[in-house]
GUBANU-53608 format. One record per residue (C-alpha): residue in three letters; x, y, z; residue number from 1. Coordinates in steps of 0.5 Angstrom, whole numbers. Layout:
BEGIN
(r ALA; (X; Y; Z); NUM)
...
//
This chain:
BEGIN
(r MET; (32; 41; 7); 1)
(r ARG; (28; 42; 1); 2)
(r ASP; (28; 38; -6); 3)
(r LYS; (29; 41; -12); 4)
(r GLU; (22; 43; -13); 5)
(r GLY; (22; 47; -6); 6)
(r VAL; (18; 42; -3); 7)
(r PRO; (21; 40; 4); 8)
(r LEU; (23; 33; 5); 9)
(r LEU; (23; 34; 13); 10)
(r GLU; (20; 40; 16); 11)
(r LEU; (21; 41; 24); 12)
(r LYS; (16; 46; 26); 13)
(r GLY; (17; 51; 32); 14)
(r LYS; (23; 51; 36); 15)
(r PRO; (25; 43; 37); 16)
(r LYS; (30; 42; 43); 17)
(r LEU; (36; 37; 43); 18)
(r SER; (32; 33; 48); 19)
(r ASP; (26; 32; 42); 20)
(r PHE; (31; 29; 38); 21)
(r THR; (35; 25; 43); 22)
(r GLN; (28; 22; 45); 23)
(r THR; (25; 20; 38); 24)
(r PHE; (31; 18; 34); 25)
(r PRO; (33; 12; 38); 26)
(r ASN; (26; 10; 36); 27)
(r VAL; (27; 10; 29); 28)
(r VAL; (34; 8; 28); 29)
(r ALA; (36; 3; 34); 30)
(r PRO; (31; -3; 33); 31)
(r SER; (35; -5; 27); 32)
(r ASN; (41; -5; 31); 33)
(r VAL; (38; -9; 37); 34)
(r ASN; (34; -14; 32); 35)
(r SER; (39; -18; 30); 36)
(r LEU; (41; -19; 37); 37)
(r SER; (35; -21; 40); 38)
(r VAL; (31; -27; 40); 39)
(r ASN; (25; -23; 40); 40)
(r GLY; (27; -19; 34); 41)
(r PHE; (19; -18; 32); 42)
(r LEU; (18; -14; 38); 43)
(r PHE; (22; -8; 34); 44)
(r HIS; (18; -9; 28); 45)
(r VAL; (11; -7; 32); 46)
(r GLY; (16; -2; 36); 47)
(r MET; (18; 1; 29); 48)
(r LEU; (11; 1; 27); 49)
(r LEU; (8; 4; 33); 50)
(r ALA; (13; 9; 33); 51)
(r GLY; (11; 12; 26); 52)
(r PHE; (4; 11; 29); 53)
(r LEU; (5; 16; 35); 54)
(r ILE; (9; 21; 31); 55)
(r ARG; (3; 22; 27); 56)
(r ASN; (-3; 22; 32); 57)
(r ILE; (0; 25; 38); 58)
(r PRO; (-1; 33; 37); 59)
(r PHE; (6; 35; 40); 60)
(r THR; (10; 31; 35); 61)
(r ASN; (5; 32; 29); 62)
(r LYS; (5; 39; 29); 63)
(r MET; (13; 39; 30); 64)
(r ILE; (15; 34; 24); 65)
(r TYR; (12; 34; 17); 66)
(r ILE; (13; 28; 13); 67)
(r ASN; (14; 29; 5); 68)
(r MET; (9; 24; 2); 69)
(r LYS; (13; 24; -4); 70)
(r TRP; (20; 22; -1); 71)
(r GLY; (16; 18; 4); 72)
(r ALA; (13; 13; -1); 73)
(r THR; (20; 13; -5); 74)
(r LEU; (24; 11; 2); 75)
(r ARG; (18; 5; 2); 76)
(r ASN; (20; 3; -5); 77)
(r ILE; (27; 2; -3); 78)
(r ALA; (26; -1; 3); 79)
(r LEU; (21; -6; -1); 80)
(r SER; (27; -7; -6); 81)
(r ILE; (31; -9; -1); 82)
(r ILE; (27; -14; 2); 83)
(r LEU; (25; -17; -5); 84)
(r ALA; (33; -18; -6); 85)
(r LEU; (33; -21; 0); 86)
(r ALA; (28; -26; -2); 87)
(r GLY; (30; -28; -8); 88)
(r LEU; (38; -29; -5); 89)
(r GLY; (35; -33; 0); 90)
(r LEU; (31; -38; -5); 91)
(r ASP; (35; -45; -5); 92)
(r SER; (35; -48; -12); 93)
(r LYS; (37; -55; -10); 94)
(r ALA; (32; -55; -5); 95)
(r LEU; (27; -52; -10); 96)
(r ASN; (28; -58; -14); 97)
(r LYS; (27; -63; -9); 98)
(r LEU; (21; -60; -6); 99)
(r LYS; (16; -65; -3); 100)
(r THR; (9; -65; -5); 101)
(r VAL; (6; -63; 2); 102)
(r CYS; (11; -57; 1); 103)
(r PHE; (8; -55; -5); 104)
(r ARG; (1; -55; -2); 105)
(r LEU; (3; -52; 4); 106)
(r SER; (7; -46; 0); 107)
(r LEU; (1; -45; -5); 108)
(r GLY; (-5; -47; -2); 109)
(r PRO; (-6; -43; 5); 110)
(r CYS; (-4; -37; 1); 111)
(r ILE; (-9; -37; -5); 112)
(r VAL; (-14; -40; 0); 113)
(r GLU; (-13; -33; 5); 114)
(r ALA; (-13; -29; -1); 115)
(r CYS; (-20; -31; -4); 116)
(r SER; (-23; -31; 2); 117)
(r ALA; (-20; -24; 4); 118)
(r ALA; (-23; -21; -3); 119)
(r VAL; (-30; -24; -2); 120)
(r LEU; (-30; -21; 6); 121)
(r SER; (-27; -15; 4); 122)
(r HIS; (-32; -14; -2); 123)
(r PHE; (-38; -15; 2); 124)
(r LEU; (-36; -12; 9); 125)
(r ILE; (-31; -6; 7); 126)
(r GLY; (-34; -5; 0); 127)
(r LEU; (-27; -6; -4); 128)
(r PRO; (-28; -8; -11); 129)
(r TRP; (-26; -15; -13); 130)
(r GLU; (-19; -13; -16); 131)
(r TRP; (-17; -9; -10); 132)
(r GLY; (-20; -14; -5); 133)
(r PHE; (-15; -19; -8); 134)
(r MET; (-10; -15; -7); 135)
(r LEU; (-12; -14; 0); 136)
(r GLY; (-12; -22; 0); 137)
(r PHE; (-5; -23; -2); 138)
(r VAL; (-2; -17; 3); 139)
(r LEU; (-5; -22; 8); 140)
(r GLY; (-3; -28; 5); 141)
(r ALA; (4; -28; 6); 142)
(r VAL; (7; -31; 13); 143)
(r SER; (13; -27; 16); 144)
(r PRO; (20; -30; 14); 145)
(r ALA; (23; -26; 20); 146)
(r ILE; (18; -29; 25); 147)
(r VAL; (17; -36; 22); 148)
(r VAL; (24; -37; 20); 149)
(r LEU; (27; -35; 27); 150)
(r SER; (22; -39; 31); 151)
(r MET; (24; -45; 27); 152)
(r LEU; (31; -45; 28); 153)
(r MET; (30; -44; 35); 154)
(r LEU; (26; -50; 36); 155)
(r GLN; (31; -54; 31); 156)
(r ALA; (36; -52; 36); 157)
(r ARG; (33; -56; 41); 158)
(r GLY; (31; -62; 37); 159)
(r TYR; (23; -60; 37); 160)
(r GLY; (20; -63; 30); 161)
(r VAL; (27; -65; 27); 162)
(r ASP; (25; -72; 27); 163)
(r LYS; (20; -71; 21); 164)
(r GLY; (23; -65; 19); 165)
(r ILE; (17; -60; 20); 166)
(r PRO; (22; -54; 22); 167)
(r THR; (25; -55; 15); 168)
(r LEU; (19; -55; 11); 169)
(r LEU; (16; -49; 14); 170)
(r ILE; (22; -45; 13); 171)
(r ALA; (22; -47; 5); 172)
(r ALA; (15; -47; 4); 173)
(r GLY; (15; -40; 8); 174)
(r SER; (20; -37; 3); 175)
(r LEU; (16; -40; -3); 176)
(r ASP; (9; -37; 1); 177)
(r ASP; (12; -30; 0); 178)
(r ILE; (14; -31; -7); 179)
(r VAL; (6; -33; -9); 180)
(r ALA; (3; -27; -5); 181)
(r ILE; (8; -22; -8); 182)
(r THR; (7; -25; -15); 183)
(r GLY; (-1; -25; -14); 184)
(r PHE; (-1; -18; -11); 185)
(r ASN; (3; -15; -17); 186)
(r THR; (-2; -18; -22); 187)
(r PHE; (-8; -15; -19); 188)
(r LEU; (-4; -8; -18); 189)
(r GLY; (-3; -8; -25); 190)
(r ILE; (-10; -11; -27); 191)
(r ALA; (-13; -5; -22); 192)
(r PHE; (-9; 1; -25); 193)
(r SER; (-11; -1; -32); 194)
(r THR; (-16; 2; -36); 195)
(r GLY; (-20; -2; -41); 196)
(r SER; (-25; -8; -40); 197)
(r THR; (-24; -13; -35); 198)
(r LEU; (-21; -18; -40); 199)
(r THR; (-16; -13; -42); 200)
(r SER; (-15; -11; -35); 201)
(r ILE; (-13; -19; -34); 202)
(r LEU; (-9; -19; -40); 203)
(r ARG; (-5; -13; -38); 204)
(r GLY; (-4; -16; -31); 205)
(r LEU; (-1; -22; -34); 206)
(r MET; (3; -18; -39); 207)
(r GLU; (6; -15; -33); 208)
(r VAL; (8; -21; -30); 209)
(r ALA; (11; -23; -36); 210)
(r ILE; (15; -17; -37); 211)
(r GLY; (17; -17; -30); 212)
(r ALA; (19; -25; -31); 213)
(r GLY; (23; -23; -37); 214)
(r ALA; (27; -17; -35); 215)
(r GLY; (29; -20; -28); 216)
(r SER; (32; -26; -33); 217)
(r LEU; (35; -22; -37); 218)
(r LEU; (38; -18; -31); 219)
(r GLY; (40; -24; -27); 220)
(r ILE; (44; -27; -33); 221)
(r PHE; (47; -20; -34); 222)
(r ILE; (50; -20; -26); 223)
(r TRP; (53; -27; -28); 224)
(r TYR; (58; -24; -32); 225)
(r PHE; (59; -17; -29); 226)
(r PRO; (62; -15; -25); 227)
(r SER; (68; -20; -28); 228)
(r LYS; (70; -25; -23); 229)
(r ASP; (78; -22; -24); 230)
(r GLN; (76; -15; -21); 231)
(r ALA; (77; -14; -14); 232)
(r PHE; (72; -13; -8); 233)
(r LEU; (68; -17; -12); 234)
(r ILE; (63; -19; -7); 235)
(r TRP; (61; -12; -5); 236)
(r LYS; (61; -10; -13); 237)
(r ARG; (56; -16; -14); 238)
(r ALA; (52; -14; -8); 239)
(r PHE; (52; -6; -10); 240)
(r PHE; (49; -9; -17); 241)
(r VAL; (44; -13; -14); 242)
(r LEU; (42; -7; -10); 243)
(r GLY; (42; -2; -15); 244)
(r LEU; (38; -6; -20); 245)
(r SER; (33; -8; -15); 246)
(r VAL; (32; -1; -13); 247)
(r PHE; (32; 2; -21); 248)
(r THR; (27; -4; -23); 249)
(r LEU; (22; -2; -17); 250)
(r LEU; (22; 5; -18); 251)
(r SER; (23; 5; -26); 252)
(r SER; (16; 0; -27); 253)
(r LYS; (12; 5; -24); 254)
(r ASN; (14; 11; -27); 255)
(r PHE; (13; 7; -34); 256)
(r GLY; (6; 5; -32); 257)
(r PHE; (8; -3; -31); 258)
(r PRO; (7; -2; -23); 259)
(r GLY; (6; -10; -22); 260)
(r SER; (13; -12; -26); 261)
(r GLY; (18; -9; -21); 262)
(r GLY; (17; -14; -15); 263)
(r LEU; (18; -20; -19); 264)
(r CYS; (23; -18; -23); 265)
(r THR; (27; -16; -17); 266)
(r ILE; (26; -23; -14); 267)
(r ILE; (28; -26; -21); 268)
(r LEU; (34; -22; -22); 269)
(r ALA; (37; -24; -15); 270)
(r PHE; (35; -31; -15); 271)
(r LEU; (38; -32; -22); 272)
(r GLY; (45; -28; -19); 273)
(r GLY; (45; -32; -13); 274)
(r MET; (45; -39; -17); 275)
(r ALA; (51; -37; -21); 276)
(r TRP; (55; -34; -15); 277)
(r SER; (54; -41; -11); 278)
(r ASP; (58; -41; -5); 279)
(r LYS; (59; -33; -5); 280)
(r LYS; (52; -32; -5); 281)
(r LYS; (52; -32; 3); 282)
(r ALA; (57; -27; 3); 283)
(r VAL; (53; -22; -2); 284)
(r GLU; (47; -24; 2); 285)
(r GLU; (50; -21; 9); 286)
(r ILE; (51; -14; 5); 287)
(r VAL; (45; -14; 2); 288)
(r ALA; (42; -15; 9); 289)
(r VAL; (46; -9; 12); 290)
(r ALA; (42; -5; 8); 291)
(r TRP; (36; -8; 10); 292)
(r HIS; (37; -7; 17); 293)
(r VAL; (39; 1; 15); 294)
(r PHE; (32; 2; 11); 295)
(r GLN; (27; -3; 15); 296)
(r PRO; (26; 3; 21); 297)
(r PHE; (24; 7; 15); 298)
(r LEU; (19; 2; 12); 299)
(r PHE; (15; 0; 18); 300)
(r GLY; (16; 8; 21); 301)
(r LEU; (13; 10; 15); 302)
(r ILE; (7; 5; 15); 303)
(r GLY; (5; 7; 22); 304)
(r ALA; (5; 14; 20); 305)
(r GLU; (0; 13; 14); 306)
(r ILE; (-5; 11; 19); 307)
(r SER; (-9; 17; 22); 308)
(r VAL; (-14; 16; 28); 309)
(r VAL; (-18; 21; 25); 310)
(r SER; (-19; 18; 19); 311)
(r LEU; (-20; 11; 21); 312)
(r GLY; (-27; 11; 25); 313)
(r ALA; (-29; 5; 30); 314)
(r ARG; (-34; 2; 24); 315)
(r MET; (-28; 1; 19); 316)
(r VAL; (-23; -2; 25); 317)
(r GLY; (-29; -7; 26); 318)
(r LEU; (-30; -9; 20); 319)
(r CYS; (-22; -9; 18); 320)
(r LEU; (-21; -13; 24); 321)
(r ALA; (-27; -18; 22); 322)
(r THR; (-24; -19; 15); 323)
(r LEU; (-17; -20; 18); 324)
(r ALA; (-20; -25; 23); 325)
(r LEU; (-25; -29; 19); 326)
(r ALA; (-19; -30; 14); 327)
(r LEU; (-14; -32; 18); 328)
(r THR; (-19; -37; 21); 329)
(r ILE; (-20; -40; 14); 330)
(r ARG; (-13; -40; 13); 331)
(r VAL; (-11; -44; 19); 332)
(r THR; (-17; -49; 18); 333)
(r ALA; (-14; -50; 10); 334)
(r THR; (-7; -51; 12); 335)
(r PHE; (-9; -57; 17); 336)
(r LEU; (-13; -60; 12); 337)
(r LEU; (-8; -59; 7); 338)
(r VAL; (-3; -63; 11); 339)
(r THR; (-8; -68; 13); 340)
(r ALA; (-5; -74; 9); 341)
(r SER; (2; -72; 10); 342)
(r GLY; (5; -77; 15); 343)
(r PHE; (4; -72; 21); 344)
(r ASP; (0; -74; 27); 345)
(r PHE; (-6; -69; 30); 346)
(r LYS; (-1; -65; 34); 347)
(r GLU; (4; -63; 29); 348)
(r LYS; (-2; -61; 24); 349)
(r ILE; (-5; -57; 29); 350)
(r PHE; (3; -54; 30); 351)
(r ILE; (4; -53; 23); 352)
(r ALA; (-3; -50; 22); 353)
(r LEU; (-1; -45; 28); 354)
(r ALA; (6; -43; 25); 355)
(r TRP; (2; -40; 19); 356)
(r ILE; (0; -34; 23); 357)
(r PRO; (5; -29; 24); 358)
(r LYS; (5; -23; 19); 359)
(r ALA; (10; -17; 19); 360)
(r THR; (15; -16; 14); 361)
(r VAL; (12; -17; 7); 362)
(r GLN; (5; -14; 9); 363)
(r ALA; (10; -8; 11); 364)
(r ALA; (13; -8; 5); 365)
(r ILE; (7; -8; 0); 366)
(r GLY; (1; -6; 5); 367)
(r SER; (3; 1; 2); 368)
(r VAL; (4; 0; -5); 369)
(r ALA; (-3; 1; -7); 370)
(r LEU; (-4; 7; -4); 371)
(r ASP; (2; 10; -7); 372)
(r ALA; (0; 8; -14); 373)
(r ALA; (-7; 11; -12); 374)
(r ARG; (-4; 18; -10); 375)
(r ILE; (0; 18; -17); 376)
(r ARG; (-7; 18; -20); 377)
(r HIS; (-10; 24; -16); 378)
(r ASP; (-16; 19; -15); 379)
(r GLU; (-19; 20; -7); 380)
(r THR; (-24; 14; -9); 381)
(r LEU; (-18; 10; -10); 382)
(r GLU; (-14; 13; -4); 383)
(r GLN; (-19; 11; 0); 384)
(r TYR; (-19; 4; -3); 385)
(r GLY; (-11; 4; -1); 386)
(r LEU; (-12; 7; 6); 387)
(r ASN; (-16; 1; 8); 388)
(r ILE; (-11; -4; 5); 389)
(r LEU; (-6; -1; 9); 390)
(r THR; (-11; 0; 15); 391)
(r VAL; (-11; -8; 15); 392)
(r ALA; (-4; -9; 14); 393)
(r PHE; (-3; -5; 20); 394)
(r LEU; (-7; -9; 24); 395)
(r ALA; (-5; -15; 21); 396)
(r ILE; (3; -13; 24); 397)
(r LEU; (0; -11; 30); 398)
(r ILE; (-4; -17; 32); 399)
(r THR; (-1; -23; 29); 400)
(r ALA; (6; -21; 30); 401)
(r PRO; (7; -22; 37); 402)
(r ALA; (1; -26; 38); 403)
(r GLY; (3; -31; 32); 404)
(r ALA; (11; -32; 35); 405)
(r LEU; (8; -33; 42); 406)
(r ILE; (4; -39; 40); 407)
(r ILE; (10; -42; 36); 408)
(r GLY; (14; -41; 42); 409)
(r LEU; (9; -44; 47); 410)
(r ALA; (6; -49; 42); 411)
(r GLY; (12; -52; 40); 412)
(r PRO; (15; -56; 46); 413)
(r ARG; (8; -58; 47); 414)
(r LEU; (6; -61; 40); 415)
(r LEU; (12; -63; 37); 416)
(r HIS; (16; -69; 39); 417)
(r LYS; (23; -68; 42); 418)
(r THR; (29; -71; 39); 419)
(r ASP; (36; -71; 42); 420)
(r ILE; (40; -67; 37); 421)
(r GLY; (47; -70; 40); 422)
(r SER; (45; -78; 39); 423)
(r GLU; (42; -76; 32); 424)
(r GLU; (49; -74; 30); 425)
(r ASP; (52; -80; 33); 426)
(r GLU; (48; -84; 29); 427)
(r LYS; (49; -80; 23); 428)
(r ARG; (57; -80; 24); 429)
(r LYS; (57; -88; 26); 430)
(r GLU; (53; -89; 19); 431)
(r ARG; (58; -85; 15); 432)
(r GLN; (64; -89; 18); 433)
(r ALA; (60; -96; 17); 434)
(r THR; (59; -94; 9); 435)
(r SER; (66; -91; 8); 436)
(r PRO; (70; -95; 4); 437)
(r ILE; (77; -93; 9); 438)
//
């Protein structure tokens, strides 16, 4: 299969047998089907990542399969636009209005602290320029919503931390944490690829944020009215509008030279659309989630396929691991300090700090964006910077996703107070009956 320029999209070399496809294809597709059914869905993120990594680095598969670089980047960007749309639809406007001070501190503070610490560490250890260091910092600054939300819902269902609202707090703060990380990343992406003085670069980065916010607001208002409410299959049409506009804005922002604006635009248009649809938003979100299940194997698999063992080197892997470990340690410490005066006891503060460890979805989504932008410039130095960011993101997913989920699962029952869910519901029902006028 070839594109219009005659470049192969996917090339199979030699004479592959049917068994080669039956062994490889399930590794690429099956995880998305099982992920929604398994409480350990995070393992499939790591599995998809490793599948792509093995395809790239095992001599047999590497000689058989050729992945077109341009189409690989396009597939990753499509997957990124879908997960950003899901993030926007998942934001609750009412919950945002009722955010407590601790939730605001928890969503903003740890991400910025980790981003700044990773920027300093990567500048002196890996040799990244400051703007690229901050890009790496904000890639690392996001927690994994897939792991944190799933883990918190499991603990909440068993009554752990419910008395002080810890699961609800972490779910709400985690969503905002991802928005902060993506916005910060897009800002420094715009700065890194602008030409001119430092002040001009900063102003351009801020301009890209403004363009993304403005375009997202206009498109969000647009989907309030189109398609109109009297049309058939309205929910499906709204979902397709969200998906289509999300993919369009992300891809077009790169083509028009404003790569930092597309991600923020996608989040805002989905968020505003969800606000207007109120009770129908959940149905739209479920349809968009189906698209995510289809594209996430491409995202994680292609991320893994970008990492070459030959190009890494033991020294670079060691420096990347040191940057990741030190930045994560600083983040956990900062999180503990930020919730000090918030009414939680010592064990609960430790749990909240540890719950901020897992990284997976956002790192896979934006980890390769800088590398793709560098390849468009055909600059080998910038490509190496982008590969360094991607390597750290790869290691972050590989290490923190399973370890973080395991830590939450083991620490929750030991550090959080357990509430009897049944008795709590009985008390609430009695209170409603007592206050009822009938």
